[in-house]
C-alpha positions as CSV (number, residue, x, y, z in Angstrom):
1,X,-0.1,0.0,0.0
2,X,2.8,2.4,0.8
3,X,4.2,2.0,-2.7
4,X,0.7,2.9,-4.2
5,X,0.3,5.8,-1.9
6,X,3.7,7.2,-3.0
7,X,3.0,6.6,-6.6
8,X,-0.4,8.3,-6.3
9,X,1.4,11.4,-5.0
10,X,3.7,11.3,-8.0
11,X,6.7,10.1,-6.0
12,X,9.1,7.5,-7.5
13,X,9.6,4.5,-5.3
14,X,12.8,2.8,-4.1
15,X,12.0,-0.7,-2.9
16,X,13.5,-4.0,-2.4
17,X,13.0,-6.7,-5.0
18,X,11.1,-9.3,-3.0
19,X,9.3,-12.5,-4.4
20,X,6.0,-10.8,-3.6
21,X,4.0,-8.0,-5.6
22,X,6.6,-5.3,-4.8
23,X,8.4,-5.6,-8.3
24,X,5.0,-5.7,-10.1
25,X,3.8,-2.6,-8.5
26,X,7.3,-0.7,-8.7
27,X,8.7,-1.2,-12.3
28,X,12.5,-0.8,-12.2
29,X,13.8,2.1,-14.0
30,X,10.2,3.3,-15.0
31,X,8.3,4.1,-11.5
32,X,11.3,3.9,-9.5
33,X,14.1,1.6,-8.6
34,X,14.3,-2.0,-7.2
35,X,17.4,-3.1,-5.1
36,X,18.2,-6.6,-4.3
37,X,17.7,-7.6,-0.7
38,X,20.7,-7.1,1.5
39,X,22.4,-4.9,-1.0
40,X,22.8,-1.7,0.7
41,X,25.1,-0.2,-2.0
42,X,22.3,-0.7,-4.6
43,X,19.8,0.8,-2.3
44,X,22.0,3.8,-1.6
45,X,22.7,4.2,-5.3
46,X,19.0,4.2,-6.1
47,X,18.4,6.9,-3.6
48,X,21.4,8.9,-4.7
49,X,20.3,8.8,-8.4
50,X,16.8,10.2,-7.5
51,X,18.4,12.8,-5.1
52,X,20.7,14.0,-7.7
53,X,18.1,14.5,-10.5
54,X,14.9,16.5,-10.1
55,X,14.0,15.6,-13.7
56,X,14.4,11.9,-13.1
57,X,12.3,12.2,-9.9
58,X,9.7,14.0,-11.9
59,X,9.7,11.7,-14.9
60,X,9.4,8.6,-12.6
61,X,6.9,10.2,-10.4
62,X,4.7,10.9,-13.3
63,X,4.9,7.4,-14.7
64,X,4.2,6.2,-11.2
65,X,1.1,8.3,-10.9
66,X,-0.1,7.0,-14.4
67,X,0.5,3.4,-13.4
68,X,-1.8,3.9,-10.4
69,X,-4.5,5.5,-12.4
70,X,-4.2,2.7,-15.1
71,X,-3.8,-0.4,-12.9
72,X,-5.0,0.2,-9.3
73,X,-8.3,1.9,-9.5
74,X,-11.4,0.7,-7.5
75,X,-12.9,-0.7,-10.7
76,X,-9.8,-2.5,-11.8
77,X,-9.5,-4.2,-8.4
78,X,-13.1,-5.2,-8.2
79,X,-12.8,-6.6,-11.8
80,X,-9.7,-8.5,-10.7
81,X,-11.5,-10.0,-7.8
82,X,-14.4,-11.0,-10.0
83,X,-12.2,-12.7,-12.4
84,X,-10.6,-14.8,-9.5
85,X,-14.1,-16.0,-8.5
86,X,-15.1,-16.8,-12.1
87,X,-11.9,-18.9,-12.4
88,X,-12.6,-20.7,-9.1
89,X,-16.2,-21.4,-10.2
90,X,-15.1,-23.0,-13.5
């Protein structure tokens, strides 16, 4: 949820690439950066890149907002849940 809240506010996300939905929400190099778990240097580099470039922050922040608007609306979420129910029923 935190990733989506940041993205909705046009903020790029720096997150750890976990075997969950994290890397599906935050697209590396598009809406922010992903670092491998336990790689402090990669995490620091991602943060440094964003801190050093206002244009990169704005570009990724805008891409993040567009992704939220396209993929994470209430209507899309409801549609996804209904799809799961339909597949279970089949």
